[in-house]
C-alpha angles and dihedrals in degrees: 000000000000091000091050091050092050093047091050091047090053091049091049093051091047098044099031116193091347089082108081094212133123115204127186135156096283104010136073114184128177117204100222092186088068095050122094124196138159089258091054091047090048090051092050091049091046091053087058094044092133085078109077089212091058090043094053092041090055091048091052091046095055101074101157142005118286110285093354113204090020123087126194125162091236093053097059093077092048091048090052090049093056094039091055092049091046091053090048090052091049089052092049092048092048091050092047095049094044091052097044097040087232125157117307106266116208113183125178139159115265114209094243138127123330118275107241 
């Protein structure tokens, strides 16, 4: 616990207020509302999937399965969650572009960095 406290203190001094962490003698608290990640951006875009712009932006954001090249039992459920939403977004985009006669949209997964 002492090592964790020291490491967090060093991070806080280095990052200043950019680190959304509250540290006290016996508590370490991370303010998740102040953290941004590709998964959080994907979720916000997914919630607005009725907008084709949000739909395509989310598709482009999701470049690989959750924690690609890393497997943990706990991550399988999360990976399935994002894969299902990704497939739903692909279906919505395909439907939109086939109805509007818009540009041919070809989306695919690029073997890139892990989606976090």
